[in-house]
C-alpha positions as a Python dict, from the first residue, in 0.01 Angstrom:
ca = {
    (1, 'M'): (0, 0, 0),
    (2, 'M'): (135, 212, -232),
    (3, 'T'): (520, 258, -280),
    (4, 'A'): (664, 622, -424),
    (5, 'I'): (992, 592, -559),
    (6, 'T'): (1125, 948, -537),
    (7, 'N'): (1373, 1162, -708),
    (8, 'V'): (1538, 903, -907),
    (9, 'R'): (1701, 887, -1247),
    (10, 'V'): (1482, 613, -1454),
    (11, 'F'): (1643, 401, -1722),
    (12, 'D'): (1240, 306, -1880),
    (13, 'G'): (1389, 8, -2108),
    (14, 'N'): (1474, 262, -2341),
    (15, 'K'): (1568, 611, -2210),
    (16, 'V'): (1678, 802, -1931),
    (17, 'L'): (1454, 991, -1729),
    (18, 'E'): (1610, 1270, -1503),
    (19, 'N'): (1465, 1323, -1109),
    (20, 'Q'): (1142, 1117, -1150),
    (21, 'T'): (885, 977, -910),
    (22, 'V'): (746, 590, -991),
    (23, 'V'): (491, 505, -775),
    (24, 'I'): (407, 96, -748),
    (25, 'A'): (28, -5, -657),
    (26, 'G'): (-8, -396, -627),
    (27, 'Q'): (170, -551, -885),
    (28, 'T'): (209, -270, -1155),
    (29, 'I'): (349, 63, -1181),
    (30, 'S'): (74, 292, -1174),
    (31, 'A'): (245, 612, -1261),
    (32, 'V'): (571, 781, -1360),
    (33, 'G'): (609, 1136, -1282),
    (34, 'G'): (384, 1344, -1095),
    (35, 'A'): (323, 1407, -720),
    (36, 'V'): (376, 1177, -450),
    (37, 'P'): (-1, 1012, -339),
    (38, 'E'): (-126, 1078, -15),
    (39, 'G'): (11, 782, 238),
    (40, 'A'): (231, 633, -34),
    (41, 'N'): (567, 441, 153),
    (42, 'M'): (815, 650, 20),
    (43, 'I'): (1186, 554, -85),
    (44, 'N'): (1457, 837, -157),
    (45, 'G'): (1611, 743, -499),
    (46, 'E'): (1858, 1011, -510),
    (47, 'G'): (2163, 916, -667),
    (48, 'A'): (2031, 577, -796),
    (49, 'T'): (1881, 448, -1101),
    (50, 'L'): (1573, 283, -1130),
    (51, 'L'): (1574, -39, -1398),
    (52, 'P'): (1362, -257, -1531),
    (53, 'G'): (1378, -609, -1389),
    (54, 'L'): (1646, -772, -1591),
    (55, 'I'): (1570, -1034, -1817),
    (56, 'D'): (1843, -1351, -1891),
    (57, 'A'): (1768, -1469, -2224),
    (58, 'H'): (1915, -1807, -2192),
    (59, 'V'): (1964, -1989, -1888),
    (60, 'H'): (1867, -2355, -1767),
    (61, 'T'): (1747, -2309, -1414),
    (62, 'N'): (1599, -2464, -1104),
    (63, 'P'): (1488, -2296, -798),
    (64, 'D'): (1839, -2217, -659),
    (65, 'G'): (1870, -2089, -972),
    (66, 'L'): (1584, -1847, -960),
    (67, 'R'): (1596, -1737, -632),
    (68, 'N'): (1999, -1621, -670),
    (69, 'A'): (1887, -1478, -1010),
    (70, 'L'): (1608, -1239, -809),
    (71, 'V'): (1860, -1145, -533),
    (72, 'F'): (2084, -951, -844),
    (73, 'G'): (1804, -799, -1020),
    (74, 'V'): (1694, -1087, -1263),
    (75, 'T'): (1329, -1059, -1243),
    (76, 'T'): (1256, -1349, -1539),
    (77, 'E'): (1466, -1622, -1663),
    (78, 'L'): (1418, -1770, -2018),
    (79, 'E'): (1496, -2123, -2012),
    (80, 'M'): (1650, -2305, -2341),
    (81, 'M'): (1621, -2652, -2187),
    (82, 'G'): (1427, -2782, -1909),
    (83, 'H'): (1091, -2945, -1774),
    (84, 'R'): (861, -2870, -1536),
    (85, 'T'): (481, -2922, -1490),
    (86, 'P'): (181, -2692, -1506),
    (87, 'E'): (151, -2667, -1137),
    (88, 'Q'): (508, -2634, -1073),
    (89, 'R'): (503, -2306, -1370),
    (90, 'K'): (240, -2168, -1118),
    (91, 'Q'): (403, -2246, -791),
    (92, 'I'): (668, -2023, -977),
    (93, 'A'): (480, -1734, -1074),
    (94, 'E'): (329, -1708, -742),
    (95, 'S'): (657, -1701, -587),
    (96, 'D'): (731, -1354, -502),
    (97, 'D'): (1127, -1477, -360),
    (98, 'M'): (1254, -1606, -702),
    (99, 'A'): (1244, -1497, -1079),
    (100, 'D'): (969, -1581, -1276),
    (101, 'V'): (1062, -1831, -1591),
    (102, 'R'): (960, -1912, -1924),
    (103, 'S'): (1061, -2228, -2073),
    (104, 'A'): (1129, -2446, -2425),
    (105, 'D'): (1027, -2742, -2195),
    (106, 'F'): (1284, -2993, -2366),
    (107, 'G'): (1515, -2893, -2638),
    (108, 'L'): (1475, -3114, -3012),
    (109, 'T'): (1815, -3323, -3037),
    (110, 'A'): (1901, -3637, -3179),
    (111, 'P'): (1927, -3974, -2980),
    (112, 'G'): (2254, -3914, -2795),
    (113, 'G'): (2320, -3586, -2911),
    (114, 'H'): (2354, -3214, -2743),
    (115, 'P'): (2348, -3150, -2418),
    (116, 'S'): (2419, -3545, -2358),
    (117, 'E'): (2770, -3500, -2358),
    (118, 'I'): (2745, -3217, -2064),
    (119, 'H'): (2503, -3458, -1866),
    (120, 'S'): (2744, -3696, -1853),
    (121, 'K'): (2999, -3418, -1655),
    (122, 'I'): (2752, -3389, -1397),
    (123, 'P'): (2818, -3597, -1068),
    (124, 'R'): (2464, -3821, -1035),
    (125, 'P'): (2354, -3777, -689),
    (126, 'S'): (2331, -4085, -431),
    (127, 'G'): (1992, -4238, -432),
    (128, 'P'): (1692, -4144, -563),
    (129, 'P'): (1628, -3784, -711),
    (130, 'A'): (1418, -3575, -453),
    (131, 'H'): (1107, -3429, -619),
    (132, 'H'): (1097, -3030, -639),
    (133, 'H'): (944, -2772, -855),
    (134, 'G'): (1222, -2714, -1089),
    (135, 'G'): (1386, -2908, -1387),
    (136, 'G'): (1618, -2789, -1649),
    (137, 'Q'): (1977, -2895, -1694),
    (138, 'G'): (2142, -2997, -1336),
    (139, 'S'): (1773, -3032, -1211),
    (140, 'P'): (1676, -3392, -1098),
    (141, 'Q'): (1499, -3474, -1465),
    (142, 'R'): (1794, -3463, -1618),
    (143, 'Y'): (1893, -3835, -1512),
    (144, 'G'): (1544, -3956, -1687),
    (145, 'A'): (1543, -3991, -2035),
    (146, 'A'): (1468, -3680, -2208),
    (147, 'P'): (1217, -3708, -2556),
    (148, 'T'): (1462, -3688, -2912),
    (149, 'A'): (1325, -3728, -3261),
    (150, 'S'): (1569, -3878, -3568),
    (151, 'T'): (1272, -3818, -3846),
    (152, 'P'): (1067, -3508, -3963),
    (153, 'D'): (736, -3700, -3836),
    (154, 'E'): (878, -3729, -3509),
    (155, 'A'): (1025, -3353, -3517),
    (156, 'K'): (621, -3277, -3580),
    (157, 'D'): (534, -3504, -3280),
    (158, 'F'): (805, -3343, -3077),
    (159, 'V'): (672, -2993, -3135),
    (160, 'A'): (327, -3120, -3048),
    (161, 'Q'): (414, -3260, -2716),
    (162, 'R'): (580, -2949, -2626),
    (163, 'V'): (306, -2720, -2698),
    (164, 'A'): (96, -2973, -2491),
    (165, 'S'): (346, -2946, -2193),
    (166, 'G'): (308, -2538, -2187),
    (167, 'A'): (614, -2479, -2399),
    (168, 'D'): (660, -2083, -2461),
    (169, 'Y'): (886, -2148, -2760),
    (170, 'I'): (1054, -2397, -2942),
    (171, 'K'): (1456, -2512, -2928),
    (172, 'V'): (1645, -2690, -3168),
    (173, 'M'): (2020, -2820, -3150),
    (174, 'I'): (2280, -2766, -3423),
    (175, 'E'): (2592, -2914, -3229),
    (176, 'E'): (2864, -3162, -3376),
    (177, 'G'): (3048, -3146, -3044),
    (178, 'S'): (3417, -3030, -3125),
    (179, 'L'): (3385, -2670, -2969),
    (180, 'L'): (3248, -2887, -2656),
    (181, 'D'): (3534, -3165, -2665),
    (182, 'A'): (3297, -3383, -2794),
    (183, 'P'): (3306, -3422, -3136),
    (184, 'G'): (3122, -3655, -3401),
    (185, 'L'): (2769, -3599, -3158),
    (186, 'P'): (2483, -3736, -3328),
    (187, 'M'): (2268, -3439, -3515),
    (188, 'L'): (1936, -3407, -3632),
    (189, 'S'): (1905, -3405, -4000),
    (190, 'H'): (1801, -3112, -4242),
    (191, 'E'): (1459, -3240, -4306),
    (192, 'T'): (1400, -3279, -3943),
    (193, 'L'): (1488, -2913, -3837),
    (194, 'V'): (1296, -2760, -4119),
    (195, 'T'): (997, -2965, -4006),
    (196, 'A'): (1044, -2838, -3668),
    (197, 'V'): (1068, -2493, -3709),
    (198, 'Q'): (789, -2521, -3970),
    (199, 'E'): (562, -2697, -3710),
    (200, 'A'): (663, -2449, -3463),
    (201, 'H'): (588, -2191, -3627),
    (202, 'R'): (212, -2324, -3704),
    (203, 'H'): (168, -2378, -3349),
    (204, 'G'): (249, -1985, -3325),
    (205, 'K'): (567, -2053, -3091),
    (206, 'L'): (924, -1900, -3189),
    (207, 'A'): (1169, -2136, -3342),
    (208, 'I'): (1572, -2017, -3144),
    (209, 'A'): (1845, -2291, -3259),
    (210, 'H'): (2146, -2408, -3050),
    (211, 'A'): (2453, -2314, -3303),
    (212, 'L'): (2799, -2237, -3191),
    (213, 'T'): (2995, -2265, -3556),
    (214, 'S'): (2940, -2081, -3886),
    (215, 'E'): (2826, -2377, -4042),
    (216, 'A'): (2541, -2422, -3763),
    (217, 'T'): (2458, -2057, -3798),
    (218, 'E'): (2410, -2098, -4182),
    (219, 'Q'): (2165, -2379, -4147),
    (220, 'A'): (1972, -2237, -3865),
    (221, 'I'): (1975, -1903, -4061),
    (222, 'A'): (1864, -2122, -4369),
    (223, 'I'): (1566, -2334, -4192),
    (224, 'G'): (1407, -1992, -4074),
    (225, 'V'): (1451, -1968, -3679),
    (226, 'D'): (1356, -1660, -3511),
    (227, 'G'): (1654, -1638, -3320),
    (228, 'L'): (2008, -1770, -3230),
    (229, 'A'): (2055, -1892, -2861),
    (230, 'H'): (2461, -1877, -2878),
    (231, 'L'): (2695, -1665, -3143),
    (232, 'F'): (2936, -1867, -3359),
    (233, 'I'): (3268, -1844, -3212),
    (234, 'D'): (3469, -2118, -3410),
    (235, 'Q'): (3604, -1829, -3678),
    (236, 'P'): (3608, -1470, -3720),
    (237, 'H'): (3273, -1317, -3851),
    (238, 'T'): (3205, -1257, -4282),
    (239, 'D'): (3036, -974, -4374),
    (240, 'E'): (2828, -1222, -4569),
    (241, 'L'): (2751, -1406, -4281),
    (242, 'V'): (2618, -1075, -4073),
    (243, 'K'): (2414, -963, -4350),
    (244, 'R'): (2258, -1296, -4362),
    (245, 'I'): (2188, -1299, -4000),
    (246, 'A'): (2055, -928, -4042),
    (247, 'D'): (1817, -981, -4347),
    (248, 'S'): (1676, -1259, -4174),
    (249, 'G'): (1521, -1058, -3903),
    (250, 'A'): (1669, -1345, -3655),
    (251, 'F'): (1807, -1214, -3275),
    (252, 'V'): (2082, -1333, -3147),
    (253, 'T'): (2212, -1407, -2764),
    (254, 'P'): (2567, -1398, -2758),
    (255, 'C'): (2642, -1553, -2436),
    (256, 'L'): (2956, -1432, -2408),
    (257, 'V'): (3012, -1495, -2025),
    (258, 'L'): (3000, -1869, -2148),
    (259, 'N'): (3189, -1831, -2487),
    (260, 'S'): (3457, -1694, -2240),
    (261, 'S'): (3416, -2010, -2058),
    (262, 'I'): (3439, -2210, -2300),
    (263, 'M'): (3771, -2084, -2398),
    (264, 'G'): (3920, -2136, -2036),
    (265, 'K'): (3832, -1771, -1905),
    (266, 'T'): (3737, -1788, -1534),
    (267, 'G'): (3459, -1542, -1357),
    (268, 'A'): (3709, -1541, -1087),
    (269, 'G'): (3757, -1166, -1108),
    (270, 'L'): (3343, -1106, -1075),
    (271, 'A'): (3339, -1331, -790),
    (272, 'T'): (3591, -1120, -552),
    (273, 'D'): (3335, -850, -654),
    (274, 'N'): (3210, -782, -257),
    (275, 'R'): (2886, -732, -437),
    (276, 'V'): (2908, -1046, -608),
    (277, 'S'): (3062, -1261, -308),
    (278, 'S'): (2840, -1183, -43),
    (279, 'K'): (2512, -1266, -205),
    (280, 'L'): (2638, -1619, -375),
    (281, 'S'): (2678, -1950, -124),
    (282, 'P'): (3047, -2100, -119),
    (283, 'V'): (2909, -2368, -395),
    (284, 'W'): (2833, -2091, -616),
    (285, 'L'): (3171, -1875, -596),
    (286, 'K'): (3371, -2239, -661),
    (287, 'A'): (3181, -2265, -978),
    (288, 'L'): (3195, -1917, -1116),
    (289, 'C'): (3593, -1974, -1029),
    (290, 'G'): (3608, -2277, -1246),
    (291, 'S'): (3507, -2272, -1630),
    (292, 'F'): (3424, -2525, -1920),
    (293, 'N'): (3796, -2511, -2089),
    (294, 'T'): (3697, -2677, -2413),
    (295, 'Y'): (3811, -2465, -2661),
    (296, 'P'): (4109, -2285, -2524),
    (297, 'Q'): (4223, -2215, -2870),
    (298, 'G'): (3916, -2017, -2943),
    (299, 'N'): (4007, -1613, -3016),
    (300, 'F'): (3786, -1388, -2759),
    (301, 'D'): (3848, -1070, -2902),
    (302, 'N'): (3674, -1210, -3260),
    (303, 'V'): (3392, -1287, -3074),
    (304, 'L'): (3368, -930, -2966),
    (305, 'G'): (3423, -846, -3311),
    (306, 'T'): (3097, -1052, -3398),
    (307, 'V'): (2906, -908, -3153),
    (308, 'A'): (2986, -543, -3277),
    (309, 'A'): (2965, -655, -3641),
    (310, 'M'): (2595, -751, -3591),
    (311, 'H'): (2512, -490, -3362),
    (312, 'K'): (2625, -283, -3610),
    (313, 'A'): (2433, -441, -3888),
    (314, 'G'): (2122, -379, -3692),
    (315, 'V'): (2056, -736, -3564),
    (316, 'D'): (1889, -721, -3217),
    (317, 'I'): (2135, -875, -2966),
    (318, 'L'): (2009, -985, -2621),
    (319, 'A'): (2199, -1069, -2318),
    (320, 'G'): (2185, -1417, -2198),
    (321, 'T'): (2413, -1622, -1998),
    (322, 'D'): (2353, -2007, -2042),
    (323, 'V'): (2418, -2064, -1691),
    (324, 'S'): (2306, -2379, -1529),
    (325, 'V'): (2420, -2590, -1236),
    (326, 'P'): (2736, -2486, -980),
    (327, 'F'): (2983, -2755, -1076),
    (328, 'P'): (3339, -2611, -1174),
    (329, 'E'): (3357, -2813, -1499),
    (330, 'L'): (3027, -2634, -1615),
    (331, 'G'): (3173, -2303, -1474),
    (332, 'G'): (3234, -1928, -1541),
    (333, 'L'): (2885, -1888, -1455),
    (334, 'A'): (2628, -1814, -1188),
    (335, 'H'): (2273, -1712, -1199),
    (336, 'G'): (2205, -1362, -1155),
    (337, 'A'): (2563, -1260, -1119),
    (338, 'S'): (2639, -1338, -1477),
    (339, 'L'): (2375, -1139, -1615),
    (340, 'H'): (2562, -795, -1545),
    (341, 'H'): (2901, -960, -1602),
    (342, 'E'): (2728, -1014, -1964),
    (343, 'L'): (2632, -662, -1951),
    (344, 'Q'): (2952, -544, -1912),
    (345, 'L'): (3128, -775, -2209),
    (346, 'L'): (2889, -644, -2415),
    (347, 'V'): (2966, -299, -2342),
    (348, 'K'): (3342, -397, -2440),
    (349, 'A'): (3215, -528, -2715),
    (350, 'G'): (3121, -181, -2839),
    (351, 'L'): (2773, -169, -2752),
    (352, 'T'): (2663, 178, -2523),
    (353, 'P'): (2542, 119, -2175),
    (354, 'I'): (2223, 209, -2222),
    (355, 'E'): (2220, -51, -2524),
    (356, 'A'): (2350, -328, -2320),
    (357, 'L'): (2066, -234, -2044),
    (358, 'R'): (1828, -273, -2375),
    (359, 'A'): (1994, -607, -2450),
    (360, 'A'): (1845, -736, -2083),
    (361, 'T'): (1525, -554, -2108),
    (362, 'S'): (1301, -406, -2359),
    (363, 'V'): (1493, -560, -2656),
    (364, 'T'): (1450, -920, -2491),
    (365, 'A'): (1077, -865, -2377),
    (366, 'R'): (972, -746, -2736),
    (367, 'R'): (1118, -1042, -2887),
    (368, 'F'): (984, -1278, -2678),
    (369, 'G'): (650, -1100, -2655),
    (370, 'L'): (675, -1022, -2349),
    (371, 'D'): (455, -712, -2327),
    (372, 'D'): (400, -691, -1964),
    (373, 'R'): (767, -601, -1888),
    (374, 'G'): (1101, -475, -1979),
    (375, 'R'): (993, -128, -1927),
    (376, 'I'): (861, 106, -1685),
    (377, 'A'): (596, 245, -1777),
    (378, 'V'): (224, 295, -1654),
    (379, 'G'): (33, -44, -1640),
    (380, 'A'): (358, -235, -1680),
    (381, 'R'): (454, -517, -1444),
    (382, 'A'): (639, -385, -1149),
    (383, 'D'): (943, -601, -1154),
    (384, 'L'): (1218, -315, -1078),
    (385, 'V'): (1551, -250, -959),
    (386, 'L'): (1692, 46, -804),
    (387, 'V'): (2085, 54, -805),
    (388, 'D'): (2318, 320, -661),
    (389, 'G'): (2488, 522, -920),
    (390, 'D'): (2412, 495, -1258),
    (391, 'P'): (2448, 203, -1549),
    (392, 'T'): (2336, 403, -1807),
    (393, 'T'): (2707, 558, -1813),
    (394, 'N'): (2922, 330, -1620),
    (395, 'I'): (2762, -22, -1659),
    (396, 'S'): (2963, -214, -1348),
    (397, 'D'): (2681, 39, -1108),
    (398, 'S'): (2429, -218, -1261),
    (399, 'L'): (2569, -444, -995),
    (400, 'S'): (2537, -205, -683),
    (401, 'I'): (2187, -301, -576),
    (402, 'R'): (1983, -150, -359),
    (403, 'H'): (1621, -293, -372),
    (404, 'V'): (1424, -561, -593),
    (405, 'W'): (1083, -560, -636),
    (406, 'R'): (915, -861, -817),
    (407, 'R'): (503, -786, -877),
    (408, 'G'): (536, -504, -679),
    (409, 'V'): (696, -715, -351),
    (410, 'L'): (993, -574, -215),
    (411, 'L'): (1292, -779, -204),
    (412, 'N'): (1583, -720, 67),
    (413, 'A'): (1847, -735, -173),
    (414, 'K'): (2136, -547, 21),
}
């Protein structure tokens, strides 16, 4: 059965097309424009906008998170630390009631290094952990010993193990802990980091760095990473550092919603929006109203200014949240919903609504080699979101979700 979405404004991942008909046939888009095929199921998109399925470029997830993400039109989550078997990955890929996932598997860190200080804040469940297909920060696997490295040789082995486990990219941690209320965390040596990045590239994988300070960012760029999973928030940007990042070609996922939470701001305003509260459980709503609050002295206006400067310099900005599990101490974030908040903050930082939407669709897809998604085009995967209104001019309309499709399968998102 084909589905034709008619009379609809289309944001195709790059530009706006007015009054279009988009046809879904099976798992892919078969037409953009043209007549409605005979026998197609018709959905009138008048007054609405059709978007590519959104991509959250930084999460830590599990089945619950993936299901919540899809309800909010996030059809792909890019996990920056988590573990699941190939069989579990296959089950997720074939489950059209949850977002698809790509993963770094475990991130490379020193023994006792980040994110051990975060895991220590999460209450342990009583009894043995239940088995389920999942992983990530907040999954049962977090209670086991994650692999670490202390030397270049160990880093080489670590990368090989991640590749063998099916990692889609490699994540390295450059985190001393001061901004996370855990100063003095063990860190990887420069030589170990260099080896990890070189090995990632030798295996044909992107190397992505966790770096929250300007000093860590300088080091990440110096060792040749392809992307920064965070934005430095410890000081205002300098023209020199912005130029160095731009010249390197690295992308940046600012995770503004996380930065806001680290500085003590909650997501309570988002939680009161009926388009959010009607779709989240009480546990997630409570978490959304919390915050990390480990760096309350931070200046969020400086953070927004850094994003603006990087965007102006031509740095690819990706939309990501760093959402993980529903605990108020890790709060201000919720799967799916917070990506829409991130879009709003990117616009506040100076991106246009269209540029913010690109950050959650085509730009992220391009930087991660996801050639089958992030755009509305013939032959692309039918991951689609139909929203009332026009988020290309009013970004808040992205939350007014009418329908979501994953691989051409309609989810009732209303």
